N, C-alpha and C positions, 0 to 999 in steps of 0.2 A: 433447478438446483442452484444454490447460491453458496459460494466458497469464499472465505475470508481468512487471512492469516491470524493466528491466535497469539503466539508468543510475542511477536513484535508489537501487537496492539497493547498487550499488558505492559510491556516495557515503555512504550510511548506514553500511555496514560500516567504511569507512575512518574516518568521523567518530566512530563508537563506539570504535574502537581508540584514536584520538587523545585522546578525552575521558578514557578510563581512564588513559592514560599521563600526560596533563597533570595530572589530579587526584592521581595517585600522586606525581608530581614535586613538586607543591605540598605534599602531605602530608609529604614528607621534609624540607621546609624549615621546617615548623612545629615549632620548638624554642625553648625559652627563654621569657622573659616575653612577655605579650600586649600590652605597650605600657607605659604609665605606671602601670598598675594592679598589683595584687598577684597576679594570675593567671598561670599558666604553662601552656604547651601540654603536654599529656600524650600518652601513647601512644594512648589512646582517641580523642583529637581527630584524630590522624593516621589511625586506622582509619575514623573517621567521614567524613573527607574522601575517602578511597578509596571508601568506600561510596556517597557522593554521586556520585562519578564513574561508578561501576557503574550506579547508578539512572538517571543522565542518559543513559548509553550504551544502557540497555535502552529508555528512552523514545525514543531516536533509532531504535532497531531496529523500533519499531512501524510505521515508514514502509516497512518491507520486507514487511509483512503482505499487501498487496493481491494478489488473484488472481482470475482468471476461469476457470471450467471450464464447458465446454459439450459437449453431445452431442445426439443426435436427440430426446431427451425434453424437454430444457430447458437452462437456464443457471443457474449458481451464481456469485454475485458476492460476494467478500469484500473489503471496503474496510478502511481503517485502523481504523474503529470501525463495527461492524455487518456482518451478512452477510444475503444474500437468496438464496432458491432459488425460481426462477420457471419455470413451464412456458412453452413457446414461444407458447401460445395468448394469453397476456396481453401479449406483446411486439408492438408495432406496427412498430418499426424500430430500427436501431442508428445512432446519430448520432455524428459526429465533426466538429463545426462548426469552420470556420476560426477560428483564434485561441483555441479552447477548450483548456484544459490537459489534458483527458482526454476519452475517449469516454463516451457515455451511452446507456442503453436508454430508448427512448421507449415508454411503456406505453399500452394502450388507454384508460386512465382519464386520459390527458393528463399523467401524472406523468413526470418524468425521473429516472432512477436512474443516478447517476454510476458509472463503472467506472474507478477510480483506477489499476487495473493496466495500462490502455492509455493511456499518457501521451504527450503530444506530444513530450516530450524524447527519446523513443525512436525518433522519426522513422519510418523505413520499417518497423521491427518492429511499431510500433503500427498503421500502415496495413495491413500484412499481416494482423494479428490481427483488425482490424475487418472486412476483406474475408472472412476465414474465417468469422467469426461471421455475416456477412450471407448467406454461402452456406448455412450450416446453417439459418438462419432461413427462407431461400427454399425449401430442400428440405423443411422441415416444412410450409410453406404449400402447396407443390405436393402433398405427400402428403395433407394435410387436404382439399384441393380434390378430389383423386381419390377419397378416401373418401366425400365428400359427393355426388359424381356417381353413385355406384353405387346 
């Protein structure tokens, strides 16, 4: 199973395109003197302004990076910065507290690992994703209990 945020990805892609367009438009207006001084805007200044727009757009697209992948063996969480691969044995539960911006993994060592891919802004999609993760976790716990009983 692979889960990704939807609303933030749409907003980020639109914002990135707008940033590039706005910085390109600003770059085309950079002509002539820089003010009261002796400097003038050159072609390099225009390219630098477009380059800044591209860099800001790429920074915005970092917010499209979050993803959660899970299977019978474990869960892999990729947030904006950082990635984690955990077996189900270290997971105590999957939390999605009321008012929380995203879901989190509750680990047996009392740590909380945020899962930015399951955002409250996605509403039912995020709830369905949390439920699916909980089913996978419960299936693993049932299988582990069955193995221990043998």
